[in-house]
Backbone as CSV, one residue per row, in Angstrom:
resi,resn,N_x,N_y,N_z,CA_x,CA_y,CA_z,C_x,C_y,C_z
1,MET,82.711,110.311,67.988,82.457,109.062,68.801,84.242,109.264,69.366
2,THR,84.120,108.834,70.886,85.461,108.927,71.380,85.843,107.065,71.440
3,PHE,86.833,107.098,71.805,87.954,105.981,72.070,87.044,105.285,73.153
4,ALA,86.450,105.881,73.987,85.775,105.478,75.485,84.543,104.904,74.791
5,GLN,83.591,105.222,73.936,82.481,104.545,73.513,83.092,103.469,72.748
6,TYR,84.281,103.403,72.503,84.126,101.666,71.231,83.900,100.874,71.865
7,SER,83.180,99.632,71.263,82.858,98.450,72.294,84.238,97.398,72.092
8,SER,84.233,96.508,72.822,85.054,95.599,73.122,84.587,94.192,72.980
9,ALA,83.422,94.164,72.301,82.729,92.860,71.599,84.245,92.014,70.915
10,ALA,83.747,91.114,70.773,84.169,90.164,69.736,84.338,90.865,68.301
11,ASP,83.445,91.270,67.701,83.701,91.894,66.592,84.156,93.092,66.566
12,ALA,84.340,93.365,67.263,84.779,95.078,67.047,86.673,95.014,67.143
13,PRO,87.296,96.228,66.425,88.334,96.606,65.952,89.442,96.140,67.510
14,ALA,90.534,95.851,67.359,91.376,95.756,68.215,92.266,97.447,68.598
15,LEU,92.294,97.356,69.654,92.446,98.319,70.388,94.152,98.790,70.588
16,ASP,94.759,97.665,70.359,95.594,97.715,70.771,96.978,96.853,70.302
17,ALA,98.113,96.528,70.255,98.433,95.098,69.672,99.704,94.751,70.447
18,ILE,100.343,93.567,70.537,101.555,93.438,71.181,102.737,92.663,70.513
19,ALA,103.822,92.821,70.723,104.506,91.676,70.396,104.824,90.332,70.926
20,ILE,104.764,89.347,70.175,104.505,87.480,71.212,105.718,86.933,70.416
21,THR,106.409,86.065,71.810,107.710,85.207,72.000,106.625,83.959,71.982
22,PRO,106.816,82.946,71.491,106.433,81.602,71.540,107.006,81.307,73.125
23,SER,106.358,81.124,74.319,106.212,80.080,75.363,105.565,79.425,76.042
24,ALA,105.519,78.726,77.327,105.084,78.182,77.880,103.899,78.896,79.155
25,SER,104.745,79.993,79.409,104.099,81.000,80.205,102.864,81.986,79.686
26,PRO,101.814,82.026,80.477,100.621,82.598,79.889,101.315,84.167,79.158
27,LEU,100.496,84.373,78.104,100.627,86.112,77.530,100.499,87.199,78.605
28,PRO,100.866,88.263,78.665,100.414,89.238,79.429,99.549,89.594,79.372
29,ARG,98.940,89.554,78.723,97.237,90.053,78.391,96.788,88.779,77.518
30,THR,95.352,88.579,77.495,94.761,87.618,76.897,94.317,88.397,75.374
31,VAL,94.569,87.464,74.148,94.355,88.824,72.804,93.415,88.269,72.346
32,ARG,92.798,89.232,71.581,91.278,88.905,70.953,91.839,88.326,69.442
33,GLY,92.926,88.189,69.374,93.358,87.772,67.460,94.919,87.655,67.754
34,ILE,95.670,86.669,66.488,96.917,86.737,66.627,97.074,87.281,65.078
35,PHE,98.276,87.471,64.895,98.527,88.299,63.401,100.053,87.178,62.904
36,VAL,99.911,87.181,61.962,101.660,86.141,61.769,102.126,87.120,60.145
37,GLY,103.465,87.479,60.150,103.868,88.174,59.196,104.686,87.445,58.153
38,GLY,105.193,86.189,59.023,105.850,84.926,58.263,104.861,83.664,58.535
39,ALA,104.812,83.346,57.220,104.156,81.998,57.283,104.893,80.657,58.130
40,GLY,103.471,80.129,58.423,104.340,78.876,59.410,103.238,78.388,60.120
41,ASP,103.926,77.171,61.433,102.722,76.890,62.234,102.526,78.066,63.762
42,VAL,101.357,77.984,64.380,101.072,78.602,65.549,100.849,77.887,66.342
43,THR,101.245,77.148,67.458,100.250,76.730,68.603,100.068,77.529,69.861
44,VAL,97.979,77.559,69.787,97.749,78.522,70.972,97.064,77.702,72.105
45,THR,97.094,78.681,73.028,95.986,77.684,74.050,94.720,78.992,73.899
46,THR,93.616,78.444,73.765,91.953,79.284,73.488,91.752,79.524,74.652
47,TRP,90.918,80.683,74.565,90.196,80.904,75.927,89.589,79.855,77.171
48,GLY,89.299,78.820,76.030,88.454,77.533,76.520,89.502,76.428,76.958
49,GLY,90.728,76.750,77.145,91.559,75.855,77.200,92.007,74.732,76.448
50,THR,91.566,74.989,75.565,91.867,73.786,74.460,93.464,74.349,73.533
51,SER,94.168,73.469,73.448,95.625,73.872,72.784,95.517,73.124,71.373
52,ILE,95.348,73.668,70.471,95.102,73.693,68.640,96.181,74.672,68.130
53,THR,97.204,73.725,66.995,97.631,74.309,66.283,97.505,74.630,64.989
54,PHE,97.643,75.875,64.415,97.129,76.228,63.214,98.084,76.507,61.923
55,THR,98.029,75.959,61.038,99.308,76.816,59.750,98.754,78.127,58.819
56,LEU,99.628,78.946,59.109,98.863,80.107,58.932,100.048,80.827,57.378
57,PRO,99.473,81.665,56.262,100.137,81.887,55.359,100.345,83.729,55.998
58,ALA,101.833,84.036,55.113,102.213,85.048,56.240,101.047,86.251,55.196
59,GLY,101.213,86.979,56.956,99.938,88.388,56.953,98.397,87.248,57.250
60,ALA,98.551,86.777,57.648,97.214,85.672,58.375,96.712,86.302,59.424
61,LEU,95.665,86.442,59.766,95.243,87.215,60.949,93.975,85.765,61.496
62,LEU,94.075,85.404,62.823,93.483,84.332,63.249,92.694,85.065,64.098
63,PRO,91.117,85.220,63.905,90.670,85.708,65.409,89.840,84.554,66.272
64,LEU,90.745,84.789,67.349,90.615,83.433,68.252,91.146,84.282,69.427
65,VAL,90.354,84.173,70.623,90.685,84.643,72.004,92.047,83.572,72.524
66,CYS,93.364,84.020,72.612,93.886,82.974,73.503,94.626,83.524,75.019
67,THR,95.146,82.375,75.443,95.550,83.061,76.573,97.392,82.788,76.419
68,HIS,97.383,81.885,75.217,99.185,81.181,75.478,99.336,81.122,73.568
69,VAL,100.483,81.465,73.570,101.363,80.895,72.038,102.068,80.333,72.508
70,THR,102.118,78.793,72.533,103.159,78.129,72.955,104.712,77.526,72.046
71,ALA,103.813,77.736,70.650,105.167,77.105,69.685,104.691,77.973,68.606
72,ALA,105.753,77.950,67.627,105.610,78.541,66.641,106.385,78.550,65.739
73,THR,105.995,78.429,64.295,107.455,78.773,63.114,107.418,79.469,62.024
74,ALA,105.881,79.884,62.252,105.780,81.544,62.059,106.495,82.622,62.798
75,THR,106.837,83.807,61.929,107.295,84.735,62.120,106.621,85.839,62.833
76,GLY,107.269,87.115,63.201,106.112,88.534,63.363,105.266,88.221,63.647
77,ILE,104.987,87.367,64.988,103.356,87.259,65.833,103.328,88.197,66.808
78,ARG,101.925,88.981,66.048,101.573,89.893,67.475,100.237,89.547,67.254
79,GLY,99.341,90.268,69.033,98.540,89.981,69.290,97.860,91.227,69.274
80,LEU,96.713,90.570,69.242,95.596,92.144,69.115,94.663,92.171,70.085
81,ILE,94.493,92.994,70.991,94.030,93.160,71.928,92.976,94.254,71.907
């Protein structure tokens, strides 16, 4: 199987990742999940337009399609693409 044959379905593994700095601006790419290295809160805007805050432990993976990360006390935030 080549990389071109990998699925982009919601349950498929991520193919890339980006570092995220919380901001009111949209993410450079919509992400299919959020990883946090250090515990804390993360406020995101979902694909559906809902703004919601999650309290996550260190090393957590949030499998949620997001367009924005607007605030965070968590550290080491990465977006999975």
